VEXTOR-294877 format. One record per residue (C-alpha): x, y, z; residue in one letter. Coordinates in steps of 0.02 Angstrom, whole numbers, padded with zeros to 5 digits, always signed. Example, Ala and Ser with C-alpha at 12.3 -4.5 7.8 and 13.67 -1.06 7.14 Angstrom:
2
+00615-00225+00390A/+00684-00053+00357S/
// end
This chain:
465
+01260+01152+00182M/+01169+01090+00026I/+01272+01109-00132R/+01177+01111-00297P/+01227+00971-00415R/+01175+01065-00571S/+01305+01175-00655L/+01166+01286-00722T/+01096+01313-00546V/+01270+01347-00478R/+01303+01473-00615L/+01136+01559-00587L/+01166+01568-00400L/+01341+01633-00430G/+01270+01774-00536L/+01105+01813-00450I/+01165+01812-00269V/+01297+01948-00299P/+01168+02043-00399L/+01044+02039-00255V/+01179+02090-00131L/+01229+02233-00245S/+01048+02287-00259A/+01034+02285-00069A/+01190+02392-00051L/+01126+02511-00185I/+00961+02518-00090G/+01049+02566+00072V/+01150+02697-00019G/+00994+02759-00107G/+00904+02777+00060A/+01045+02885+00127L/+01052+02991-00031V/+00862+03007-00033T/+00862+03069+00146K/+00995+03198+00108R/+00906+03259-00048V/+00737+03270+00038V/+00812+03359+00189D/+00907+03479+00077Y/+00751+03522-00025T/+00641+03542+00127S/+00772+03648+00215D/+00778+03762+00062R/+00590+03788+00080L/+00613+03831+00264L/+00749+03955+00216A/+00630+04030+00085G/+00498+04057+00221S/+00631+04142+00328L/+00675+04261+00187R/+00492+04300+00153A/+00464+04344+00337I/+00626+04445+00341A/+00572+04547+00191E/+00407+04587+00276S/+00494+04651+00434T/+00498+04843+00449T/+00520+04980+00580V/+00386+05105+00625K/+00410+05235+00759D/+00564+05142+00821G/+00468+04980+00838Q/+00489+04821+00737V/+00335+04772+00637W/+00305+04610+00545V/+00176+04613+00407D/+00172+04426+00374L/+00113+04389+00195P/+00003+04232+00171P/+00122+04151+00051W/+00269+04161+00171A/+00212+04005+00260L/+00120+03938+00108G/+00288+03881+00040L/+00282+03744+00170L/+00110+03681+00121D/+00104+03494+00073S/-00025+03356+00045P/+00018+03288+00216Q/-00033+03455+00296R/+00120+03477+00404D/+00101+03588+00556S/+00201+03749+00535V/+00263+03858+00679F/+00355+04024+00678Y/+00403+04169+00789N/+00502+04330+00779V/+00608+04379+00929R/+00713+04527+00978Q/+00824+04524+01130S/+00733+04367+01193G/+00562+04448+01177R/+00433+04371+01059T/+00367+04500+00939L/+00246+04383+00849T/+00214+04197+00827G/+00222+04050+00949Y/+00298+04105+01113E/+00336+03926+01169D/+00433+03884+01012L/+00608+03837+01071P/+00729+03984+01074D/+00856+03984+00934F/+00937+04151+00973D/+01104+04083+01030A/+01127+03975+00874A/+01062+04099+00745A/+01190+04200+00653G/+01189+04339+00526A/+01285+04235+00398G/+01136+04129+00346G/+00999+04014+00411P/+01040+03873+00529V/+00941+03712+00551F/+00909+03586+00686R/+00790+03440+00723T/+00704+03430+00891L/+00541+03383+00977T/+00404+03511+01003Y/+00241+03470+01090N/+00284+03286+01078G/+00311+03290+00888R/+00475+03294+00792P/+00503+03455+00698I/+00633+03534+00587R/+00674+03713+00640Q/+00768+03848+00547S/+00820+04020+00613A/+00915+04172+00553Q/+00964+04337+00635A/+00937+04492+00528I/+00980+04675+00550R/+00837+04795+00530V/+00887+04974+00492P/+00849+05090+00638G/+00851+04950+00767V/+01006+04915+00869A/+00970+04735+00923A/+00959+04599+00789P/+00792+04517+00752V/+00788+04326+00755V/+00662+04242+00640I/+00623+04057+00670S/+00514+03940+00566V/+00478+03756+00607A/+00385+03617+00520Q/+00334+03440+00567T/+00414+03296+00471L/+00264+03205+00396E/+00292+03271+00220S/+00478+03229+00225R/+00441+03052+00281Q/+00306+03033+00148A/+00423+03093+00011I/+00561+02978+00071R/+00442+02830+00079S/+00378+02865-00097T/+00554+02880-00167L/+00618+02725-00074L/+00467+02623-00130T/+00493+02677-00310S/+00679+02639-00303V/+00647+02470-00220S/+00519+02422-00352L/+00638+02474-00489M/+00780+02374-00412E/+00668+02221-00389A/+00610+02235-00568G/+00788+02257-00628L/+00847+02104-00529V/+00703+02001-00598A/+00738+02059-00775L/+00924+02022-00758V/+00883+01852-00683A/+00774+01811-00833L/+00911+01868-00951L/+01042+01770-00853I/+00950+01605-00881W/+00973+01600-01072P/+01146+01673-01049A/+01191+01532-00930A/+01122+01403-01051L/+01220+01483-01192W/+01378+01480-01086S/+01354+01295-01048L/+01315+01249-01229R/+01493+01186-01262P/+01473+01067-01115L/+01309+01004-01186E/+01393+00981-01356G/+01530+00879-01274L/+01398+00774-01186R/+01308+00740-01351R/+01469+00685-01435R/+01511+00566-01294L/+01332+00500-01290T/+01339+00469-01477A/+01494+00363-01448R/+01407+00258-01315S/+01253+00233-01424Q/+01352+00175-01573S/+01369+00001-01496G/+01560+00004-01503D/+01686+00081-01387L/+01778+00218-01479D/+01948+00246-01402F/+01988+00394-01513T/+02039+00539-01399P/+01922+00688-01392V/+01995+00839-01482A/+02053+00958-01346V/+02051+01111-01458D/+01863+01088-01490E/+01813+01126-01311V/+01831+01286-01207P/+01986+01312-01103R/+01893+01277-00941E/+01844+01103-01003L/+02013+01056-01075Q/+02082+00981-00912P/+01926+00872-00900V/+01946+00815-01080V/+02130+00778-01053V/+02087+00672-00901A/+01950+00583-01002F/+02073+00546-01143N/+02194+00474-01016T/+02056+00363-00948L/+02013+00308-01126L/+02193+00256-01153G/+02193+00153-00993Q/+02028+00072-01041L/+02094+00030-01214E/+02246-00055-01139R/+02134-00151-01019S/+02017-00209-01157V/+02163-00258-01265E/+02230-00361-01120G/+02063-00452-01107V/+02068-00487-01293R/+02243-00558-01283R/+02198-00664-01133F/+02044-00732-01221T/+02143-00779-01376G/+02290-00852-01281D/+02181-00949-01160A/+02075-01022-01300S/+02231-01096-01381H/+02337-01140-01231Q/+02201-01224-01126M/+02106-01323-01255R/+02255-01420-01322T/+02312-01498-01155P/+02133-01545-01113L/+02110-01628-01283A/+02271-01729-01259I/+02219-01780-01083L/+02047-01832-01143K/+02123-01937-01285T/+02243-02028-01168H/+02105-02065-01044L/+01995-02134-01183A/+02139-02247-01244V/+02172-02310-01069M/+01987-02350-01047R/+01988-02468-01196R/+02113-02585-01113H/+02050-02722-01000R/+02056-02659-00822R/+01970-02690-00660S/+01799-02617-00623A/+01875-02491-00503V/+01997-02431-00636D/+01858-02419-00764Q/+01752-02315-00645Q/+01900-02201-00607S/+01934-02175-00791L/+01749-02140-00824S/+01747-02012-00683D/+01907-01933-00750S/+01835-01922-00926L/+01675-01845-00858E/+01778-01719-00757A/+01881-01675-00911V/+01721-01650-01011D/+01650-01536-00876R/+01814-01439-00864L/+01822-01421-01053Q/+01642-01361-01058R/+01672-01240-00915L/+01826-01167-00999I/+01733-01146-01163E/+01591-01057-01074Q/+01708-00944-00976L/+01798-00897-01136L/+01632-00864-01221A/+01578-00756-01075L/+01741-00657-01082A/+01718-00634-01268R/+01540-00574-01241A/+01597-00445-01113D/+01744-00385-01222A/+01727-00260-01363V/+01722-00338-01536E/+01773-00263-01702D/+01643-00177-01811R/+01642-00320-01936D/+01570-00433-01800E/+01415-00322-01786R/+01314-00407-01922S/+01252-00584-01952G/+01111-00690-02020D/+01005-00756-01876L/+00917-00891-01975A/+01077-00957-02055R/+01180-00957-01894A/+01042-01042-01792V/+01017-01170-01931G/+01203-01212-01925A/+01194-01237-01738S/+01040-01348-01751V/+01128-01455-01883S/+01279-01471-01768L/+01174-01524-01620W/+01052-01636-01714A/+01161-01789-01690G/+01184-01759-01504R/+00998-01732-01482A/+00958-01895-01572A/+01085-01987-01464A/+01002-01915-01309A/+00831-01972-01370G/+00766-01795-01400A/+00670-01730-01549D/+00755-01568-01607L/+00649-01470-01732V/+00701-01309-01819Y/+00561-01204-01893S/+00623-01036-01960P/+00478-00918-01992D/+00582-00829-02124R/+00757-00830-02196S/+00887-00694-02210G/+00856-00612-02040V/+01002-00491-02031A/+01038-00441-01851V/+01171-00334-01764A/+01275-00482-01704L/+01404-00590-01792A/+01364-00768-01845D/+01489-00849-01723P/+01409-00759-01577L/+01233-00804-01636I/+01290-00986-01646E/+01357-00970-01469Q/+01185-00911-01410I/+01093-01051-01501A/+01214-01186-01441E/+01196-01133-01260N/+01007-01133-01271L/+00999-01302-01359I/+01125-01377-01238D/+01024-01310-01090N/+00865-01384-01165A/+00948-01554-01192L/+01015-01558-01015R/+00860-01502-00922Y/+00718-01507-01048G/+00600-01640-01111G/+00604-01750-01264P/+00536-01617-01381R/+00639-01461-01421I/+00576-01331-01544R/+00688-01193-01613V/+00605-01049-01706A/+00673-00892-01791V/+00578-00739-01851G/+00570-00549-01843A/+00455-00431-01751Q/+00453-00244-01709D/+00629-00211-01771G/+00706-00363-01686Y/+00759-00533-01744G/+00682-00662-01627V/+00753-00831-01576L/+00641-00945-01474E/+00695-01111-01397V/+00556-01210-01315R/+00564-01380-01231D/+00437-01492-01145S/+00536-01515-00986G/+00530-01440-00812R/+00478-01261-00787Q/+00589-01131-00701P/+00554-01078-00521P/+00398-00967-00524P/+00471-00843-00399T/+00606-00758-00504D/+00648-00834-00674P/+00763-00687-00709G/+00891-00754-00585R/+00926-00898-00704L/+01024-00773-00811F/+01144-00732-00670E/+01316-00810-00676R/+01336-00978-00588F/+01152-00980-00540V/+01062-01144-00575R/+00885-01202-00546G/+00848-01292-00383P/+00813-01455-00476D/+00970-01449-00584S/+01074-01602-00542D/+01174-01620-00703G/+01356-01572-00736P/+01316-01393-00791G/+01407-01239-00727S/+01266-01111-00724G/+01346-01003-00859L/+01246-01047-01014G/+01101-00926-00993L/+01215-00789-00927S/+01318-00803-01087I/+01159-00788-01189V/+01107-00631-01094K/+01280-00551-01109A/+01289-00581-01297L/+01112-00517-01325A/+01132-00359-01222E/+01300-00312-01297R/+01214-00277-01463C/+01060-00191-01388G/+00950-00345-01374G/+00868-00434-01228D/+00820-00606-01168V/+00674-00675-01069A/+00631-00845-00996A/+00475-00924-00926G/+00342-01056-00945A/+00277-01095-01118A/+00109-01015-01163P/+00020-01183-01154D/+00094-01216-00983G/+00194-01364-01046Q/+00382-01343-01031G/+00503-01198-01031F/+00551-01072-01164R/+00684-00938-01189V/+00658-00792-01310I/+00808-00692-01372V/+00782-00528-01466R/+00924-00453-01570L/+00910-00283-01660P/+00884-00298-01847L/+01009-00221-01966R/+00942-00092-02094P/+00941-00227-02227A/+00801-00315-02133D/+00680-00184-02066P/+00547-00301-01998G/+00450-00459-02022G/+00321-00578-01958R/+00303-00646-01785R/+00398-00806-01746P/
// end
């Protein structure tokens, strides 16, 4: 059984199906009532013909005479031209009319006409008879009139067709009226959806419970369950925040102490094996420290920040990162150039998070790029744009987008990286409504990453970077 997923469709089916069934029941009842009304009316015409023939029955010289007037049977005339039969009998002898018309003497009574339906000459007929007393004649006279059923069937068909068309029109009209009524009934649900959608589009998770008294009673249990879920989500997010803060303090300090002691031990004169062990330990500590910093940055990117962290200056934050990394780039023999296309590019992300994006991109370029690294900042189509281009190896041509997945590294990456740098960049960009793309440089020389962050109202647009 297929169940409709739309509440509007379910409501329409719930209203229209009973309506159609009711119309069908009314149609059956109407057919029965129509038959009774048509039979009653037609039987009254038969009875009128009987009375007309009875009034024309007289006695002359002790004999019964019937002077049948033309209109006596004309009462039964119809557009369908029913066949009409009659006879007048006395003591089983036919005085006039159709002799083979079935005998009705035994059923006829003096109290009033009687009716029956039977077959005559292979055709169904409706027959009526009545016994009358004629003054001067001892035996009663039985008058019988019969008529075929074509006119009755035609009248019933006409009435049933009219009723059916009226019912179909009524059902269609009600169905059309039910549609806006259903939409009106579901309007509170649509209003609730709009309010929840507005929350999700605001860029921040709003844990304020939805007011239960603002929704209909039928939706209140759903809203209560949603508020309960919001509370659980708030506690979960708060736990992530606490873990991020605690881990950043508790894990960095022991690593810094360990790194310092290893560096001091390395200065003392030791054997070559000891020196190599200390160098490997220092390198492992550096990799662990870098991995922890990236994991904490990734957790911070996935967590919900406060509203005051939703605005920053792209040019200023990237410039600070370039200044911080200039010395490392020079030590690595790389030429790091920063060329902002404009200043004061206000975007919907805080300066510390912008710096995190720039540092990861510059670090990635220093590790895997060539000797020339160019960092550019600008604005285009409502976005602040950060571009980091190097002259090193290009990404795999099959699917560069996989480089932004966590712990995914290029096939030629043999350095100490963890595969989290670009995934952190993507998470931070997307959390404020931005995006990131990577690929070969337009000139075919090297690799570039472009990050787009939504501009704040203070910076509606600008030139291309």
